[in-house]
Wavefront OBJ file of the C-alpha trace (Angstrom):
o trace
v -62.812 -86.308 29.809
v -59.296 -85.278 30.364
v -58.129 -87.043 26.969
v -60.976 -85.260 25.223
v -59.980 -81.963 26.426
v -56.340 -82.387 25.474
v -57.554 -83.175 21.818
v -59.550 -80.011 21.961
v -56.546 -78.077 23.137
v -54.301 -79.445 20.653
v -56.602 -78.745 17.644
v -57.115 -75.201 19.141
v -53.487 -74.705 19.350
v -52.881 -76.081 15.642
v -55.436 -73.576 14.585
v -53.802 -70.658 16.336
v -50.443 -71.905 14.873
v -51.849 -72.002 11.345
v -53.248 -68.367 11.838
v -50.067 -67.127 13.109
v -48.222 -68.634 10.145
v -50.542 -66.923 7.807
v -50.427 -63.586 9.590
v -46.495 -63.902 9.444
v -46.298 -64.804 5.699
v -44.065 -63.941 3.971
v -41.127 -62.968 6.218
v -38.447 -64.287 3.861
v -37.867 -64.494 -0.073
v -40.582 -65.927 -2.107
v -39.787 -67.721 -5.259
v -41.785 -67.811 -8.531
v -40.739 -70.543 -10.771
v -41.346 -70.165 -14.527
v -41.245 -73.152 -16.697
v -39.889 -71.428 -19.599
v -36.594 -69.644 -20.381
v -36.393 -65.836 -19.999
v -38.188 -63.740 -22.495
v -41.362 -65.047 -24.468
v -44.785 -64.461 -23.327
v -44.816 -66.033 -19.844
v -41.694 -64.787 -18.260
v -42.781 -61.042 -18.444
v -46.107 -61.705 -16.537
v -44.169 -63.499 -13.778
v -42.074 -60.314 -13.501
v -44.957 -57.881 -13.559
v -46.847 -59.788 -10.564
v -43.452 -60.286 -8.710
v -42.541 -56.511 -8.702
v -46.176 -55.735 -7.177
v -45.900 -58.725 -4.661
v -42.373 -57.594 -3.577
v -43.775 -53.913 -3.191
v -46.721 -55.357 -1.018
v -44.982 -57.919 1.000
v -41.585 -56.175 1.499
v -39.684 -59.043 0.831
v -37.716 -60.270 -2.364
v -39.852 -61.958 -4.753
v -37.532 -63.876 -7.127
v -38.433 -65.166 -10.667
v -36.555 -68.556 -11.191
v -36.562 -69.914 -14.847
v -36.710 -73.574 -14.974
v -37.494 -74.692 -18.565
v -37.679 -78.173 -20.247
v -39.483 -81.254 -20.967
v -42.782 -79.554 -21.801
v -42.750 -77.448 -18.622
v -42.785 -80.569 -16.598
v -39.253 -79.801 -15.191
v -40.543 -76.501 -13.475
v -43.919 -77.930 -12.496
v -42.395 -80.976 -10.938
v -39.824 -78.650 -9.100
v -42.826 -77.046 -7.255
v -44.895 -80.247 -6.942
v -42.015 -81.428 -4.834
v -41.327 -78.223 -2.728
v -42.441 -77.490 0.690
v -46.067 -76.418 0.793
v -45.454 -73.250 2.901
v -46.331 -70.814 0.190
v -42.686 -69.578 -0.435
v -42.415 -71.474 -3.619
v -45.017 -71.383 -6.517
v -45.081 -71.817 -10.335
v -46.567 -69.872 -13.019
v -48.356 -72.588 -14.662
v -49.646 -72.130 -18.251
v -51.979 -73.844 -20.698
v -49.548 -76.767 -20.921
v -50.962 -77.782 -17.481
v -54.250 -78.574 -19.347
v -52.750 -80.078 -22.315
v -49.838 -82.219 -20.795
v -52.135 -85.079 -19.666
v -53.433 -85.394 -23.263
v -50.065 -85.493 -24.682
v -47.897 -87.555 -22.283
v -48.340 -91.053 -21.098
v -46.887 -90.571 -17.759
v -46.109 -87.218 -16.149
v -43.904 -87.027 -12.842
v -46.774 -85.484 -10.942
v -50.543 -85.778 -10.638
v -51.868 -82.570 -12.241
v -54.950 -82.060 -10.243
v -53.704 -83.495 -6.850
v -49.941 -82.476 -6.474
v -50.794 -78.672 -6.689
v -52.549 -76.059 -4.695
v -54.337 -73.906 -7.386
v -54.256 -70.362 -6.394
v -55.533 -68.220 -9.140
v -55.285 -67.263 -12.720
v -52.903 -64.442 -13.560
v -53.540 -63.704 -17.253
v -54.839 -65.029 -20.418
v -52.917 -64.732 -23.833
v -55.348 -64.236 -26.632
v -54.976 -66.469 -29.656
v -55.996 -65.449 -33.414
v -56.453 -67.335 -36.703
v -54.719 -65.630 -39.635
v -54.333 -66.458 -43.203
v -51.519 -65.808 -45.752
v -52.845 -62.855 -48.070
v -53.037 -65.295 -51.042
v -55.883 -67.309 -49.369
v -59.134 -66.334 -51.153
v -61.066 -65.691 -47.792
v -61.085 -62.536 -45.681
v -63.879 -63.727 -43.026
v -64.532 -66.846 -41.219
v -67.609 -67.947 -43.428
v -65.532 -67.305 -46.524
v -62.666 -69.375 -45.086
v -64.862 -72.438 -44.134
v -66.520 -72.409 -47.731
v -62.842 -72.311 -49.235
v -61.721 -75.074 -46.885
v -64.919 -77.287 -47.540
v -64.532 -76.831 -51.315
v -60.760 -78.026 -51.135
v -60.604 -80.634 -48.424
v -57.077 -81.651 -47.427
v -55.401 -78.925 -49.601
v -54.998 -76.142 -47.077
v -52.280 -76.302 -44.079
v -52.244 -74.665 -40.800
v -49.153 -74.082 -38.703
v -48.668 -74.303 -34.972
v -45.697 -73.830 -32.478
v -45.393 -77.583 -32.106
v -46.917 -80.902 -31.799
v -49.006 -81.371 -28.535
v -49.279 -77.591 -27.952
v -52.594 -76.057 -27.133
v -52.125 -74.284 -30.541
v -52.000 -77.543 -32.312
v -54.976 -78.953 -30.309
v -56.933 -75.777 -31.033
v -56.457 -76.314 -34.661
v -57.829 -79.855 -34.466
v -60.680 -78.565 -32.464
v -61.355 -76.018 -35.150
v -61.333 -78.743 -37.855
v -63.640 -80.998 -35.637
v -66.191 -78.075 -34.910
v -66.094 -76.729 -38.475
v -66.141 -80.020 -40.168
v -63.038 -79.121 -42.329
v -59.882 -80.911 -43.407
v -56.787 -79.084 -42.978
v -53.371 -80.213 -42.523
v -51.349 -79.545 -39.541
v -47.467 -78.504 -40.062
v -45.738 -78.197 -36.739
v -42.904 -75.790 -36.290
v -40.202 -75.284 -33.496
v -41.843 -72.431 -31.555
v -44.291 -69.481 -32.388
v -41.798 -67.361 -34.268
v -41.149 -69.987 -36.934
v -44.998 -70.768 -37.274
v -45.868 -67.247 -37.847
v -42.991 -66.832 -40.400
v -44.360 -69.811 -42.090
v -47.714 -68.035 -42.569
v -46.060 -64.816 -43.749
v -44.026 -66.574 -46.496
v -46.704 -68.702 -47.717
v -45.175 -72.014 -46.472
v -48.704 -72.599 -44.954
v -51.972 -71.008 -45.529
v -53.160 -70.521 -41.874
v -51.688 -69.788 -38.640
v -53.066 -70.267 -35.236
v -51.036 -68.359 -32.589
v -50.991 -65.391 -30.249
v -52.433 -62.060 -31.315
v -49.438 -60.320 -29.967
v -47.060 -61.845 -32.421
v -49.350 -61.669 -35.536
v -50.686 -58.441 -35.035
v -47.573 -56.524 -36.388
v -47.714 -58.810 -39.337
v -51.270 -58.115 -40.018
v -50.568 -54.356 -39.910
v -47.735 -54.776 -42.315
v -49.912 -56.643 -44.752
v -48.179 -60.127 -44.452
v -51.098 -61.831 -42.765
v -54.695 -61.296 -42.477
v -56.880 -61.856 -39.296
v -59.710 -64.261 -39.919
v -60.920 -64.546 -36.408
v -59.702 -64.596 -32.664
v -60.169 -67.629 -30.719
v -61.314 -66.780 -27.221
v -64.938 -66.993 -25.887
v -65.163 -63.042 -26.337
v -63.356 -60.299 -28.479
v -60.058 -59.581 -27.296
v -59.188 -55.960 -26.233
v -56.153 -56.127 -28.534
v -58.469 -56.570 -31.621
v -61.905 -55.469 -30.596
v -62.983 -55.320 -34.229
v -62.026 -58.862 -35.167
v -65.048 -61.392 -34.403
v -64.337 -64.550 -32.714
v -64.723 -68.228 -34.020
v -67.301 -68.568 -31.103
v -69.695 -66.112 -32.818
v -70.127 -68.646 -35.517
v -69.271 -71.850 -33.595
v -70.405 -71.464 -30.204
v -68.164 -73.386 -27.631
v -64.985 -72.959 -29.615
v -62.415 -71.413 -27.305
v -58.561 -71.663 -27.464
v -56.590 -69.235 -25.143
v -53.197 -69.859 -23.608
v -53.172 -68.791 -19.966
v -50.977 -68.305 -16.859
v -51.787 -68.986 -13.363
v -50.264 -69.462 -10.052
v -49.972 -72.773 -8.393
v -48.299 -74.136 -5.179
v -47.374 -77.485 -4.010
v -50.236 -79.688 -2.632
v -51.053 -78.958 1.046
v -50.734 -75.184 1.171
v -52.407 -73.879 4.201
v -55.814 -72.317 3.190
v -54.912 -68.948 4.747
v -51.779 -68.765 2.800
v -53.402 -69.722 -0.264
v -56.057 -67.323 0.174
v -53.476 -64.367 1.043
v -51.783 -65.279 -2.526
v -55.211 -65.102 -4.377
v -56.325 -62.060 -2.810
v -53.062 -60.160 -3.846
v -53.584 -61.459 -7.389
v -56.895 -60.328 -7.545
v -55.669 -56.939 -6.343
v -52.870 -56.680 -8.701
v -54.874 -57.825 -11.674
v -57.097 -54.820 -11.691
v -54.221 -52.140 -11.079
v -54.075 -49.886 -14.254
v -50.384 -50.004 -14.461
v -50.430 -53.884 -14.402
v -53.030 -53.758 -17.156
v -51.260 -51.440 -19.366
v -48.045 -53.413 -18.953
v -49.651 -56.637 -19.914
v -51.612 -55.370 -22.665
v -48.285 -54.008 -24.114
v -46.962 -57.398 -23.950
v -50.053 -59.003 -25.731
v -51.550 -60.445 -22.560
v -54.843 -59.531 -20.600
v -54.770 -59.669 -16.734
v -57.107 -62.216 -15.060
v -57.801 -63.636 -11.587
v -60.124 -66.064 -10.024
v -60.585 -68.013 -6.684
v -58.608 -71.065 -5.880
v -61.762 -73.355 -6.359
v -62.622 -71.560 -9.658
v -59.053 -71.971 -10.900
v -58.877 -75.646 -10.116
v -62.207 -76.214 -11.669
v -61.025 -74.378 -14.676
v -57.961 -76.704 -15.131
v -59.988 -79.689 -14.708
v -62.234 -78.615 -17.615
v -59.236 -77.831 -19.741
v -57.883 -81.253 -19.062
v -61.037 -83.158 -20.014
v -61.411 -80.941 -23.052
v -58.073 -81.393 -24.499
v -58.081 -85.089 -23.664
v -60.946 -85.452 -25.924
v -59.619 -83.528 -28.750
v -56.345 -85.416 -28.756
v -58.373 -88.767 -28.627
v -60.929 -87.746 -31.497
v -57.757 -86.561 -33.603
v -56.043 -89.808 -32.779
v -52.873 -87.854 -31.703
v -50.451 -90.341 -29.991
v -49.166 -89.757 -26.586
v -45.452 -89.237 -25.855
v -44.182 -92.578 -24.201
l 1 2 3 4 5 6 7 8 9 10 11 12 13 14 15 16 17 18 19 20 21 22 23 24 25 26 27 28 29 30 31 32 33 34 35 36 37 38 39 40 41 42 43 44 45 46 47 48 49 50 51 52 53 54 55 56 57 58 59 60 61 62 63 64 65 66 67 68 69 70 71 72 73 74 75 76 77 78 79 80 81 82 83 84 85 86 87 88 89 90 91 92 93 94 95 96 97 98 99 100 101 102 103 104 105 106 107 108 109 110 111 112 113 114 115 116 117 118 119 120 121 122 123 124 125 126 127 128 129 130 131 132 133 134 135 136 137 138 139 140 141 142 143 144 145 146 147 148 149 150 151 152 153 154 155 156 157 158 159 160 161 162 163 164 165 166 167 168 169 170 171 172 173 174 175 176 177 178 179 180 181 182 183 184 185 186 187 188 189 190 191 192 193 194 195 196 197 198 199 200 201 202 203 204 205 206 207 208 209 210 211 212 213 214 215 216 217 218 219 220 221 222 223 224 225 226 227 228 229 230 231 232 233 234 235 236 237 238 239 240 241 242 243 244 245 246 247 248 249 250 251 252 253 254 255 256 257 258 259 260 261 262 263 264 265 266 267 268 269 270 271 272 273 274 275 276 277 278 279 280 281 282 283 284 285 286 287 288 289 290 291 292 293 294 295 296 297 298 299 300 301 302 303 304 305 306 307 308 309 310 311 312 313 314 315 316 317 318 319 320 321
């Protein structure tokens, strides 16, 4: 009986300790790892959220850029960190695509992280060089089916979500388009502008100025619903239900983060994501704020992994050894 009481007392003290830890969190600087170099689409998202978190928590919130190896360096840094909530990573769509593209990863994508919340989505669009004799998606599909294997599309690189998104497009529309990979989005978009390729699948933000300048034309956007950035441009899904390609950013910590601290993070992300000033800043950078629960975020990533693994298998894209 005494032994059982001691066990109960120990459990109670542990729960009290965890509760006190969550209440005290954070009482020192917090690090947000970004697995990309400064600049680009992801780094500004981290900095917008970091500024709001720092104001709310009254401690420094530092953005640490750790690029390399298809984002695995930054992700692995956090997978190996102490699970105390003081080091998190702003993961991206590569979290969902890397298992499809790499034979081995230094971490287990679903089990070595604590999923906290989405932070933003970065809408994607399919554009065409002005010489392409199609201005709508139905017109483009008719053109591609009449000219199998002759048209080309660019992406920001082999194995990226944009490459896989193009393969999904081909599969769902029954078309044959040659993929031409480039080193980064800027080069991919430029290839469409100059006519090196016929089609481009990349972010709306990078392509919209070129469309406005007459150097590209929108065919369709790639999300499940129309983007706030281009509300008049229809989605691929309106003609081919289920098609969805968005790149995203979301907060992840090491596996084993206390539930109270995880929820504290998620609550803050949800609060910040609906602030008008945050929405305005993100939209100006071509991104749309988003948030969900830890459970919803993990379910979303699991579905992304399954989706892109199937696309890669069907397209016979070899994995990096």
